[in-house]
C-alpha positions in Angstrom: -68.4 -10.0 -63.3 -70.9 -9.0 -65.9 -70.8 -6.1 -68.9 -73.3 -4.0 -66.6 -70.6 -3.5 -64.5 -68.0 -1.6 -66.6 -70.3 0.0 -68.0 -71.8 1.3 -64.9 -69.9 2.1 -62.2 -66.2 1.0 -63.2 -65.9 3.2 -65.9 -67.3 6.0 -64.1 -64.8 5.6 -61.0 -61.7 5.0 -63.5 -62.5 8.7 -65.4 -63.2 9.9 -61.8 -59.1 9.0 -61.3 -60.1 5.7 -59.4 -57.4 3.1 -60.6 -59.2 0.0 -61.5 -58.1 -3.5 -61.0 -60.3 -6.0 -62.5 -60.2 -9.6 -61.3 -62.3 -11.8 -63.0 -61.8 -15.3 -61.7 -64.0 -17.3 -63.8 -62.0 -15.4 -66.9 -58.8 -16.5 -65.7 -60.2 -20.1 -64.8 -61.4 -20.1 -67.7 -65.1 -21.8 -65.7 -66.8 -21.0 -63.2 -64.8 -21.5 -59.8 -65.3 -22.9 -56.9 -65.5 -20.7 -54.1 -62.0 -21.8 -52.5 -60.8 -21.8 -56.0 -61.7 -18.1 -56.4 -60.5 -17.2 -53.6 -56.8 -18.4 -54.6 -56.9 -16.7 -57.5 -57.9 -13.5 -55.8 -54.6 -14.5 -53.0 -52.4 -14.8 -55.7 -53.6 -10.7 -57.0 -53.3 -9.1 -53.5 -49.9 -10.6 -52.7 -48.5 -9.0 -55.6 -50.5 -6.2 -55.5 -49.0 -5.9 -51.8 -45.7 -4.9 -53.3 -46.8 -1.9 -55.5 -49.2 -0.5 -52.6 -47.5 3.4 -51.2 -48.0 4.4 -47.9 -50.7 6.6 -48.5 -52.5 4.5 -50.7 -56.3 4.2 -50.1 -57.1 0.7 -51.2 -60.7 -0.8 -51.3 -61.6 -4.2 -52.2 -64.9 -4.2 -53.8 -66.6 -7.4 -54.2 -69.4 -7.5 -57.1 -71.9 -9.8 -55.8 -70.1 -11.9 -54.0 -71.6 -14.8 -51.9 -71.7 -18.1 -49.9 -71.5 -20.0 -53.1 -68.8 -17.9 -55.1 -66.1 -17.2 -52.7 -64.6 -18.3 -49.5 -64.1 -15.5 -46.9 -60.7 -16.8 -46.2 -59.1 -14.2 -48.7 -61.3 -11.3 -47.2 -59.5 -11.9 -43.9 -56.3 -12.2 -45.6 -57.0 -8.6 -47.3 -58.0 -7.0 -44.2 -54.8 -8.8 -42.3 -53.3 -6.2 -45.0 -55.0 -3.2 -43.7 -57.2 -3.3 -46.9 -60.8 -2.4 -46.2 -63.3 -4.9 -48.1 -67.1 -4.3 -49.3 -69.6 -5.9 -51.0 -72.4 -5.1 -53.2 -76.3 -6.7 -52.7 -78.2 -6.0 -55.9 -80.9 -8.5 -54.8 -83.7 -7.0 -52.9 -85.2 -10.7 -51.2 -82.8 -13.6 -52.4 -79.4 -11.6 -50.3 -80.0 -12.9 -47.0 -80.0 -16.6 -48.5 -76.9 -15.8 -50.6 -74.5 -14.0 -48.0 -75.5 -15.5 -44.6 -71.7 -17.2 -44.5 -69.9 -14.7 -45.8 -71.9 -11.5 -45.5 -70.3 -10.6 -41.7 -66.6 -10.6 -43.3 -67.1 -7.7 -45.1 -66.3 -4.3 -43.4 -69.8 -2.9 -45.0 -72.0 -4.6 -47.3 -73.9 -1.9 -49.7 -77.7 -3.5 -50.2 -79.4 -1.6 -53.0 -82.6 -2.8 -52.0 -84.6 -2.0 -48.4 -85.7 -5.8 -48.5 -82.2 -6.7 -48.1 -81.5 -4.8 -44.7 -82.7 -7.8 -43.7 -79.2 -9.7 -43.6 -78.3 -7.8 -40.8 -78.9 -10.4 -38.7 -76.8 -12.4 -39.9 -74.0 -9.9 -38.1 -73.5 -7.9 -41.5 -73.2 -4.6 -41.2 -75.3 -3.1 -43.8 -75.4 0.2 -45.7 -78.6 1.1 -48.2 -78.2 2.9 -51.2 -80.5 2.4 -54.1 -78.7 1.8 -57.4 -77.0 4.3 -60.4 -76.0 4.9 -63.5 -73.1 6.1 -65.7 -73.9 9.4 -67.3 -71.4 9.5 -69.7 -72.7 6.1 -70.7 -76.2 6.5 -70.2 -76.3 9.7 -72.0 -79.7 11.1 -74.6 -78.9 10.2 -78.2 -81.3 12.0 -80.0 -83.5 15.2 -79.6 -86.0 14.0 -82.2 -88.0 11.5 -80.2 -90.0 8.8 -81.9 -93.4 9.0 -79.7 -93.2 4.7 -78.5 -93.0 3.2 -75.8 -89.9 1.3 -75.2 -88.8 -2.4 -73.5 -85.8 -4.2 -73.3 -86.0 -7.4 -71.7 -86.9 -10.9 -71.9 -90.3 -12.2 -72.6 -91.1 -14.5 -69.5 -93.7 -13.7 -66.6 -96.0 -11.1 -67.2 -94.1 -9.6 -69.7 -96.3 -10.1 -72.5 -99.3 -9.1 -70.9 -98.4 -5.6 -70.4 -97.2 -5.1 -73.6 -100.1 -6.7 -75.3 -102.4 -4.5 -73.3 -100.3 -1.3 -74.5 -100.6 -2.6 -77.9 -104.4 -3.2 -77.4 -105.0 0.1 -76.5 -103.6 1.6 -80.0 -100.4 2.8 -78.4 -97.1 2.5 -80.5 -94.9 0.1 -78.7 -91.3 -0.6 -79.3 -89.8 -4.3 -77.8 -86.3 -5.8 -77.8 -84.7 -8.9 -76.0 -85.1 -12.7 -76.3 -88.3 -14.6 -76.8 -89.9 -11.8 -78.7 -89.5 -13.1 -82.2 -91.4 -16.2 -81.7 -94.6 -16.7 -82.1 -97.7 -18.5 -80.1 -96.9 -21.6 -78.9 -93.5 -20.8 -78.7 -92.6 -17.7 -77.1 -92.9 -19.2 -73.4 -88.8 -18.9 -73.6 -88.8 -21.6 -70.8 -85.2 -21.9 -69.5 -83.6 -24.9 -69.1 -82.6 -26.2 -65.9 -79.2 -27.9 -66.5 -79.2 -28.0 -62.6 -79.0 -32.0 -61.0 -81.9 -33.2 -59.1 -79.8 -32.2 -55.7 -79.6 -28.4 -56.7 -82.7 -28.1 -57.2 -84.2 -29.9 -54.0 -81.1 -27.4 -51.7 -82.9 -24.3 -54.1 -86.5 -25.6 -53.3 -85.6 -25.7 -49.4 -84.4 -21.9 -49.2 -87.2 -20.9 -51.0 -89.6 -22.5 -48.6 -87.5 -21.4 -46.0 -88.4 -17.8 -46.2 -91.7 -15.4 -47.1 -90.8 -14.3 -50.9 -89.5 -17.6 -52.0 -92.6 -19.3 -50.5 -94.7 -16.7 -52.4 -92.2 -17.9 -55.8 -92.6 -21.7 -55.3 -96.8 -21.3 -54.9 -96.7 -18.7 -58.1 -95.1 -21.6 -59.8 -97.0 -24.5 -58.7 -100.0 -22.1 -60.0 -98.9 -21.0 -62.9 -98.5 -24.7 -63.9 -101.5 -26.3 -63.2 -103.4 -23.3 -64.7 -101.0 -23.0 -67.6 -104.2 -22.1 -70.3 -104.9 -19.1 -68.2 -101.1 -17.7 -67.8 -99.5 -18.4 -71.2 -97.4 -15.8 -73.3 -99.4 -13.3 -75.2 -98.3 -12.7 -78.9 -97.8 -9.5 -79.6 -98.9 -8.8 -83.7 -97.8 -5.2 -84.5 -95.9 -4.3 -82.0 -92.1 -3.7 -83.2 -90.0 -5.9 -82.0 -86.4 -7.4 -82.3 -84.0 -9.6 -80.4 -81.4 -9.0 -77.8 -79.4 -6.0 -77.7 -75.7 -5.1 -76.3 -75.7 -2.1 -73.7 -74.5 0.2 -76.0 -77.6 -0.4 -78.4 -79.8 -0.7 -75.6 -78.9 2.8 -74.7 -79.5 4.0 -79.1 -82.8 2.0 -78.6 -84.2 4.0 -74.9 -83.1 7.4 -76.4 -84.7 7.5 -80.0 -88.0 6.8 -77.5 -90.1 9.5 -75.7 -90.9 6.8 -72.8 -90.0 3.6 -71.5 -91.8 1.3 -69.5 -90.6 -0.2 -66.3 -92.3 -3.9 -65.2 -91.3 -5.0 -61.3 -93.0 -8.2 -60.8 -90.5 -11.2 -59.7 -91.2 -14.0 -61.2 -94.3 -15.8 -61.6 -95.4 -14.1 -58.7 -98.4 -11.8 -61.1 -100.3 -15.0 -60.8 -101.0 -14.6 -57.3 -103.3 -11.1 -55.6 -100.4 -9.7 -54.2 -97.2 -10.5 -56.3 -93.7 -9.5 -55.4 -92.3 -6.3 -56.8 -88.6 -5.1 -57.5 -87.3 -2.6 -59.2 -84.3 -3.2 -61.3 -81.1 -1.2 -62.7 -82.7 -0.6 -65.7 -85.3 1.9 -63.8 -82.2 4.1 -63.1 -81.0 4.1 -66.6 -83.5 5.1 -69.0 -84.4 8.0 -66.2 -80.7 8.9 -66.8 -80.6 8.4 -70.4 -83.7 10.8 -70.8 -86.5 9.4 -71.3 -90.1 9.8 -69.1 -89.8 6.4 -68.0 -93.0 4.5 -66.6 -92.8 1.9 -64.1 -94.2 0.4 -60.7 -94.6 2.3 -57.9 -92.0 1.5 -54.9 -90.6 3.1 -52.0 -86.6 3.1 -53.3 -87.7 5.2 -56.4 -90.4 7.0 -54.9 -87.0 8.4 -52.8 -85.0 8.7 -55.8 -87.4 10.7 -58.4 -90.6 12.9 -58.1 -93.8 11.8 -59.3 -95.1 13.3 -62.5 -92.4 15.5 -62.7 -89.6 13.0 -63.4 -90.7 9.8 -63.4 -94.7 8.4 -64.0 -95.4 5.9 -61.0 -98.0 3.3 -61.8 -99.9 0.5 -59.6 -101.8 -1.4 -61.1 -101.3 -2.9 -64.8 -104.8 -1.1 -65.6 -103.7 2.2 -64.5 -99.8 1.5 -67.0 -102.3 1.4 -70.0 -104.3 4.3 -68.8 -101.2 6.4 -68.0 -99.4 5.5 -71.1 -102.6 6.3 -73.1 -103.0 9.6 -71.5 -99.2 10.7 -72.0 -98.4 9.5 -75.0 -101.1 11.6 -76.6 -99.8 14.3 -79.0 -101.2 17.6 -76.9 -98.3 16.5 -74.2 -95.0 15.7 -76.3 -93.8 18.2 -74.8 -94.8 17.3 -71.1 -93.2 14.2 -71.6 -90.1 15.8 -73.4 -89.6 17.9 -70.0 -90.3 14.9 -67.5 -87.0 13.1 -69.1 -85.3 16.3 -69.3 -86.4 16.4 -65.6 -85.1 12.9 -65.0 -81.6 13.4 -66.1 -81.3 16.2 -64.7 -81.9 14.7 -61.4 -80.0 11.4 -62.0 -77.0 13.8 -63.0 -76.9 15.8 -59.9 -77.9 12.8 -57.6 -78.1 9.1 -59.2 -74.3 8.6 -60.6 -72.0 5.9 -58.8 -69.6 8.4 -58.2 -72.1 9.9 -55.7 -73.0 6.3 -54.1 -69.0 5.5 -54.0 -68.1 9.0 -52.1 -71.3 8.0 -50.0 -69.5 4.4 -49.2 -65.9 5.6 -48.5 -67.1 8.1 -46.1 -68.9 5.2 -44.5 -66.0 2.7 -44.6 -63.4 5.6 -43.3 -62.1 6.2 -47.1 -61.0 9.5 -48.2 -62.7 10.4 -51.5 -61.2 13.0 -53.1 
């Protein structure tokens, strides 16, 4: 259970009158529990909850990314035996089928947020596609006087420094926050220390090579390692850079800028001729905040926002830089503000978590009040 769950859907549902019982096994166990340990924690909660359930209550167990490696399905069967409907949210487009191969079929419904994840249905999973969303109260506009800058929040890895250095070289004002940006050339590779055992890494490798996207990730990692000098991170010399932010600080940071940037390449696949792309939660947060969001075109976002009116799409790094230069011209400030305003209006109307849960409940037979 990460911070985003409360800032996004839990607090929004709670304010709408839904009673939330937050059970985080890691917090209770004070460690990353095994699937069986996490299940025991939930069983204890369910047994105590059974005494409090009234006859007219609608009770939903909502798994925040329940997977084969973090939850034993025995607790799901126990809850279903008590008449509790069980749903799970799967927020990864390409890897869910290796995460929920066994446990997914036990849920009454698996909510997938990317079209690629619909493939888990081949394991007997009942699936509903709905894109991500954002809490309109938490992710709200912060300032009417926005700085004429393009904002990005995220760790320094992969292709991100290439996009941002390209924007900087184009003479645009860049504001960046996240892990790894304060380091200088030679230090900013931001390598993640892998504490997993050789056995764990071998298991991951075997899983990755079992499907096309995984094989691309493996291949891109090998290519980047061999040609490291060609794909090393770029240093931002004049950009306004800073360290990591809390979610509340992120809202303020984006809310004070007229444009936000989304970068969608998965892992190191940007080194390939045909990279793998996937939209992020941030691509719904920024429009809800009221930013003119510049992001890679994808089906999920195309269906959610209108290009040029509520969002700005690009299809290449070159187009990203060209569009940023075009729209950050002084003469188009009013247009950018209008795009941000339209994005906020569309998001409030269609892309809140309450709207998503209303549809979820309709699909699993729970009356939404």
